[in-house]
N, C-alpha and C positions, 0 to 999 in steps of 0.2 A: 539454427540452434542445434547444439550438440545433444545427442541422446546416448545414454549409457545404461547398461543392465545393473540391477541391484547387486549382482554378484561382483561386478567391477567396482562398485562403491565399497563393498565389503573388503575387497582385496587391495584396492588402490586408493583408499580414502585420502591419504596425504597428498598423493599426486594430483587427484581431482581437485582438492582444495587449493593447491598451488596454481593449477591451471585457472581455476575460478578467480583467484585473487589477481592473477596476471591479466586475464582476458576480459574480466567483468561481464562475461556472457553466461546466462543461465544454462544449467545442464538439466535436461529432462531425464529422470530416473524411471526405468520401466521394470515391472515385475510381472512375470508370466506373460510377456508381450503387451501389457497394458500400461499406460501412464500411471505412475504411482506418486511421484513427488518432483518438485523442482528444487535444485540447489541454486541459491543466489548468494552473491557476496553481501556482506553486511551493509556497505554503503548503499547499494542498490535497494536492498530491502527497506532500509530506513527512509530513503527517498520515496519509495512506493507507499509506505505507511503515511508519510506526511501528505502526499498527494491525495490519498484516499480520505484523510481527515478533511482536507479542503473541499473535496468533491461531496462528502457527506454533509458538510456545512451548507454548501450551495443547494443541495437537494432539500435540506430542511427549510431553507429560506424560500425556495420555490414552492414547497408544499404549504408554507404559511401564507404566501401570497395567494395561492389557489384557493385556500380555505378562508380567505378574507381576514386573516389575523395580521393586520398591518396597522401602522400608526402614522399619523401625519408628522411632519417635521416638528411642529410645535409640541405635539404629544411626546415625541421622542426626546426633544430638548428638555422638557419638564421632567421626564423620568430620569434622564441622565443627571440633571442638576441635583436631584435628591441624592443620588449616589456619590456625587462629587463634593458634597458639603462636608 
């Protein structure tokens, strides 16, 4: 992964954005020698958001099972049939 100083971002933003669009590789921005931010292209960011949403849904489902908040097939079918009327 490429690392750039925040001053490079300030001075060469257009070039960094072009590189980002071309390479689709995140760029770590550092400030005072410490990680400060990541620059990622729009497509990669949107894919990460979708993946995160799916993973959060899975985690909620696993939590529901662990807490015993489950329904039998017949119960689920009954609940869904009320919504589909």
